[in-house]
Legacy VTK file of the C-alpha trace (Angstrom):
# vtk DataFile Version 3.0
C-alpha trace
ASCII
DATASET POLYDATA
POINTS 395 float
187.659 87.953 103.650
183.854 87.667 103.765
182.371 89.008 106.986
179.452 87.592 108.944
176.130 89.316 108.152
173.326 89.613 110.692
169.970 88.753 109.087
166.344 89.303 110.115
163.821 87.177 108.203
160.228 88.340 107.906
157.785 85.604 106.915
160.208 82.909 108.087
157.667 80.046 107.953
156.603 80.813 104.372
158.133 79.735 101.063
160.732 82.552 100.869
161.614 82.400 104.572
162.180 78.627 104.727
164.346 78.725 101.579
166.260 81.717 102.977
167.067 79.719 106.108
168.138 76.801 103.901
170.666 79.099 102.178
171.892 80.384 105.566
172.249 76.811 106.900
174.670 76.065 104.045
176.780 79.124 104.876
176.858 79.312 108.690
180.144 81.228 108.630
178.554 84.015 106.575
175.294 84.680 108.421
173.867 85.054 111.916
170.074 85.055 112.248
169.273 88.005 114.516
165.477 87.717 114.393
162.545 85.875 112.831
159.002 87.089 112.231
155.930 85.223 110.994
152.154 85.456 110.965
151.699 82.975 113.795
149.872 80.119 112.071
152.866 77.756 112.294
154.276 78.168 115.805
155.950 74.743 115.927
157.935 75.420 112.738
158.839 78.922 113.953
160.044 77.475 117.268
162.175 74.836 115.508
163.719 77.557 113.301
164.514 79.701 116.350
166.111 76.745 118.155
168.181 75.615 115.177
169.609 79.070 114.421
169.884 80.224 118.076
167.674 83.253 117.344
167.490 85.841 120.157
164.076 87.313 119.195
160.982 86.111 117.329
157.911 88.206 116.516
154.402 87.121 115.493
151.708 89.282 113.894
148.939 87.358 115.651
148.933 88.339 119.330
146.972 85.171 120.196
149.882 83.077 118.869
152.347 84.439 121.456
151.446 82.000 124.236
151.510 78.797 122.101
154.747 80.067 120.521
156.343 80.504 123.954
155.360 76.927 124.827
156.670 75.611 121.487
159.981 77.453 121.985
160.422 75.963 125.457
159.699 72.506 124.071
162.206 73.041 121.232
164.884 74.032 123.731
164.904 77.738 122.781
164.192 78.932 126.315
166.337 82.058 125.898
164.455 83.332 122.835
162.331 86.434 123.456
158.789 86.585 121.999
157.231 89.813 120.710
153.676 89.996 119.328
151.579 92.296 117.143
152.126 94.128 113.844
154.262 96.826 115.491
156.538 94.169 117.011
157.306 92.941 113.486
158.003 96.514 112.339
160.273 97.052 115.361
162.214 93.834 114.688
162.665 94.921 111.074
164.108 98.239 112.235
166.770 96.868 114.593
169.597 97.628 112.140
170.542 94.108 110.990
172.907 93.989 108.009
170.150 92.438 105.870
166.373 92.164 106.298
164.786 89.501 104.081
161.130 90.515 103.650
159.155 87.451 102.557
155.806 88.651 103.959
152.828 88.323 101.591
150.596 91.373 101.236
150.811 95.105 101.849
151.308 94.528 105.609
154.927 94.099 104.439
155.289 97.819 103.632
155.897 99.223 107.133
158.566 96.618 107.959
160.267 97.441 104.612
160.331 101.158 105.461
161.633 100.419 108.984
164.483 98.289 107.585
165.545 100.999 105.132
165.386 103.761 107.751
167.588 101.653 110.051
170.205 101.428 107.286
169.761 97.711 106.557
169.999 96.196 103.096
166.454 95.163 102.211
166.292 91.791 100.430
162.812 92.400 99.054
160.464 89.558 98.131
157.374 91.507 99.239
156.325 93.076 95.945
153.340 94.757 97.569
155.780 97.147 99.297
156.547 98.589 95.863
153.113 98.119 94.244
150.987 99.524 97.074
153.572 101.691 98.815
155.005 103.504 95.812
157.046 106.537 96.833
156.446 105.850 100.567
159.044 103.087 100.180
161.462 104.997 97.973
161.208 108.073 100.166
162.932 106.066 102.904
166.158 105.411 100.970
168.269 105.792 97.852
166.430 103.611 95.337
169.244 101.558 93.827
171.706 101.126 96.661
169.665 99.697 99.515
167.166 97.294 97.915
168.264 93.829 96.767
165.335 92.474 94.691
164.491 88.840 95.492
161.627 88.097 93.060
163.294 85.920 90.407
162.351 88.356 87.612
163.619 91.462 89.377
166.762 89.709 90.543
167.410 88.723 86.910
166.960 92.336 85.759
169.133 93.583 88.635
171.896 91.153 87.639
171.583 91.979 83.930
171.736 95.726 84.636
175.354 95.284 85.709
176.109 95.138 81.955
175.437 98.831 81.305
174.486 102.205 82.729
170.927 103.356 83.370
171.112 105.653 80.327
172.013 102.681 78.112
168.859 100.686 78.963
166.296 100.481 76.151
163.806 98.018 77.681
163.202 95.630 80.538
161.681 92.316 79.434
159.866 90.432 82.201
159.373 86.732 81.463
156.187 84.840 82.413
155.738 81.074 82.548
152.185 81.587 81.316
150.882 79.624 84.293
148.802 76.426 84.153
146.287 77.840 81.634
148.688 79.117 78.977
147.164 78.777 75.524
143.552 78.769 76.724
141.073 81.339 75.499
138.935 83.294 77.945
135.802 81.204 77.375
137.775 78.042 78.196
138.522 79.295 81.712
135.006 79.837 83.099
134.860 76.613 85.142
138.402 76.542 86.572
138.556 75.342 90.199
140.990 76.463 92.928
142.570 72.986 92.823
143.373 73.365 89.102
144.669 76.920 89.528
146.956 75.907 92.418
148.782 73.412 90.185
151.598 75.608 88.796
153.801 73.976 86.119
157.243 75.226 87.227
157.204 76.990 90.616
156.178 75.921 94.110
154.782 79.011 95.863
152.187 80.085 98.416
148.474 79.936 97.432
147.920 83.667 96.739
151.045 83.982 94.576
150.145 80.760 92.730
146.647 82.022 91.871
148.151 85.380 90.825
150.528 83.480 88.539
147.621 81.645 86.912
145.671 84.860 86.157
148.960 86.629 85.282
148.096 89.318 87.858
151.487 88.416 89.319
153.071 89.548 86.058
151.081 92.786 86.178
152.356 93.466 89.701
155.895 92.649 88.505
155.646 95.170 85.645
154.704 97.831 88.228
157.557 96.738 90.502
160.128 96.659 87.679
159.208 100.146 86.463
159.449 101.615 89.980
162.451 99.678 91.268
164.642 100.384 88.253
163.206 103.794 87.340
162.197 102.793 83.806
158.991 104.236 82.233
156.049 101.783 82.031
155.998 101.753 78.231
159.578 100.393 78.229
158.734 97.356 80.383
157.575 94.403 78.269
156.286 90.906 79.054
157.102 87.743 77.104
155.750 84.254 77.807
158.556 81.722 78.384
157.047 78.417 79.614
160.362 76.769 80.564
161.078 79.375 83.302
164.832 79.186 82.642
165.367 82.768 81.454
164.137 84.770 84.430
164.048 88.199 82.725
166.145 90.315 80.359
167.474 93.808 79.749
167.700 95.183 76.233
170.286 97.933 75.742
170.254 100.804 73.249
172.776 99.114 70.924
170.488 96.097 70.418
172.224 93.760 72.906
169.956 91.786 75.230
171.410 90.388 78.468
169.495 87.674 80.322
169.938 85.667 83.523
169.267 81.952 83.059
169.107 79.090 85.573
166.739 76.230 86.415
163.809 77.526 88.515
165.031 77.641 92.131
164.222 80.610 94.386
167.297 79.952 96.516
169.450 81.611 93.839
167.801 85.082 93.991
167.351 84.743 97.776
171.054 83.989 98.256
172.105 86.944 96.109
169.677 89.136 98.032
171.431 88.116 101.252
175.046 88.315 100.044
175.180 90.941 97.249
177.365 92.156 95.674
179.148 88.828 96.293
177.824 85.499 95.017
177.765 82.480 97.325
178.833 78.986 96.253
176.635 75.871 96.586
173.287 77.635 96.156
171.393 76.056 93.244
171.931 73.870 90.171
173.138 75.546 86.975
171.856 74.793 83.457
173.161 71.488 82.074
174.654 72.432 78.695
175.432 68.789 77.823
171.707 68.055 77.320
169.538 69.242 74.424
167.126 71.953 75.529
164.657 74.348 73.978
163.729 77.828 75.158
160.614 79.341 73.615
159.181 82.839 73.810
155.706 83.914 72.735
153.588 87.062 73.019
151.136 87.548 75.860
147.443 86.993 75.043
145.968 90.174 76.542
142.405 89.127 75.720
142.584 85.855 77.663
144.739 87.373 80.438
143.720 91.052 80.878
145.474 91.476 84.252
148.752 92.800 82.796
147.015 95.501 80.740
144.958 96.461 83.814
148.158 96.746 85.883
149.771 98.916 83.186
146.736 101.212 83.242
147.093 101.578 87.045
150.852 102.171 86.842
150.326 104.986 84.337
147.471 106.482 86.416
148.879 106.778 89.982
150.242 104.885 92.982
146.755 105.042 94.488
145.468 103.038 91.515
148.164 100.391 92.017
147.333 100.119 95.733
143.641 99.563 94.894
144.578 97.012 92.210
146.580 95.024 94.743
144.053 95.246 97.601
141.028 94.330 95.465
142.952 91.451 93.921
143.861 90.002 97.335
140.166 89.984 98.333
139.108 88.416 95.021
141.793 85.691 95.228
140.737 84.748 98.769
137.101 84.593 97.644
138.041 82.323 94.726
140.055 80.018 97.009
136.990 79.778 99.278
134.749 78.937 96.273
132.861 82.226 96.670
133.889 83.678 93.287
134.374 82.101 89.845
137.860 82.139 88.326
137.134 84.817 85.709
135.511 86.849 88.464
138.918 87.554 90.039
140.192 90.082 87.485
136.636 91.225 86.633
136.108 92.181 90.293
139.409 94.090 90.418
138.440 96.036 87.283
134.987 96.810 88.709
136.529 98.172 91.935
138.956 100.354 89.951
136.119 101.680 87.763
134.019 102.611 90.815
136.924 104.279 92.670
138.497 105.966 89.640
137.158 109.477 90.274
138.289 109.419 93.915
141.759 108.151 92.926
142.341 110.874 90.376
142.882 113.539 93.051
146.343 113.852 94.606
148.369 111.082 92.906
150.739 110.352 95.811
149.986 109.025 99.282
150.683 111.413 102.137
151.552 108.538 104.510
151.012 104.850 105.285
147.705 105.663 107.035
146.264 107.138 103.840
147.417 104.085 101.888
145.782 101.794 104.453
142.519 103.772 104.250
142.352 103.517 100.427
143.169 99.814 100.657
140.389 99.337 103.213
137.913 101.032 100.864
139.064 98.851 97.975
138.769 95.644 100.027
135.313 96.610 101.333
134.059 97.428 97.838
135.529 94.190 96.473
133.811 92.191 99.239
130.479 93.910 98.507
130.750 93.105 94.783
131.739 89.487 95.516
128.841 89.006 97.969
126.415 90.387 95.390
127.468 87.680 92.917
126.595 84.799 95.227
LINES 1 396
395 0 1 2 3 4 5 6 7 8 9 10 11 12 13 14 15 16 17 18 19 20 21 22 23 24 25 26 27 28 29 30 31 32 33 34 35 36 37 38 39 40 41 42 43 44 45 46 47 48 49 50 51 52 53 54 55 56 57 58 59 60 61 62 63 64 65 66 67 68 69 70 71 72 73 74 75 76 77 78 79 80 81 82 83 84 85 86 87 88 89 90 91 92 93 94 95 96 97 98 99 100 101 102 103 104 105 106 107 108 109 110 111 112 113 114 115 116 117 118 119 120 121 122 123 124 125 126 127 128 129 130 131 132 133 134 135 136 137 138 139 140 141 142 143 144 145 146 147 148 149 150 151 152 153 154 155 156 157 158 159 160 161 162 163 164 165 166 167 168 169 170 171 172 173 174 175 176 177 178 179 180 181 182 183 184 185 186 187 188 189 190 191 192 193 194 195 196 197 198 199 200 201 202 203 204 205 206 207 208 209 210 211 212 213 214 215 216 217 218 219 220 221 222 223 224 225 226 227 228 229 230 231 232 233 234 235 236 237 238 239 240 241 242 243 244 245 246 247 248 249 250 251 252 253 254 255 256 257 258 259 260 261 262 263 264 265 266 267 268 269 270 271 272 273 274 275 276 277 278 279 280 281 282 283 284 285 286 287 288 289 290 291 292 293 294 295 296 297 298 299 300 301 302 303 304 305 306 307 308 309 310 311 312 313 314 315 316 317 318 319 320 321 322 323 324 325 326 327 328 329 330 331 332 333 334 335 336 337 338 339 340 341 342 343 344 345 346 347 348 349 350 351 352 353 354 355 356 357 358 359 360 361 362 363 364 365 366 367 368 369 370 371 372 373 374 375 376 377 378 379 380 381 382 383 384 385 386 387 388 389 390 391 392 393 394
């Protein structure tokens, strides 16, 4: 008999959070929503979510959003819902000991809530890749790597599912698939004039703006290589990337005997989200399966590292230290925001990240591991400040 899981959703008004609640709505007997957290930009949506799922507590990062949220909750009929505000309120909600914490926050502000969830003994359904990329061992120091994290990124969920086919010692390679984004097939010189509007038009996935831009530069794939290596404890040189435009095969595991196991399904994030919430069980009525009665073609092609240097840059950082990966992520976030605001050309995104890494390289080569979250935040702040200075100089 399946028991009822308590769930806290972080980033409930974003793409992952709204789809997570959609999964929960289809399985009301399986889940109780114990708390919701969001940035605070969409208080009406957050209030409607709290009312619909009878949520006892909601938390917002933005302290100024607390008052309008309280009013929106009262209007939605959720008068009994408590409101907490500030970054520490989100961390506290994450650490309340729910059965599952779904972390759909974007950015490295998701790290402390991830650590709090693990320390409280919750299963962490992790869609916040920055926890792994920027946080490194700070995250894994809080728990036993394999048993407490349920990966929610479609690629890492696919690897996680495929790894059930063999032991860790039997794994030869992890193969992360990439759609190639909207500019697949273009050479570098054909991408100089790309606008934010063009870059936001992803061919197969509907995601938030930062993730969509990262998918177009393939920085997303670089971050996923880092995450795959750390999550599954596989050396960087045994994590490969292949371009698969159909986005049906979500990633693969190659075993030592030559067998490759893949997870395939039409692109729908509800599938990995649902498994993240219910693992090791699978829920029914989650997403459509492949239709084997129709002709279909799956293609795979090598990555063009010259046109899309982000993956190679991420590999360099992964091999260097967790401080390098934190700087990579922080500088990239600043560059993406600048591009979206028309303050930086498209090719300037990855160029800026590389320039920041080059300037900070000597400093990063000291102690390879962060002592604590404060040190990580300080290095990130330096990286963001340097990125902003370089971006402003280009204008």
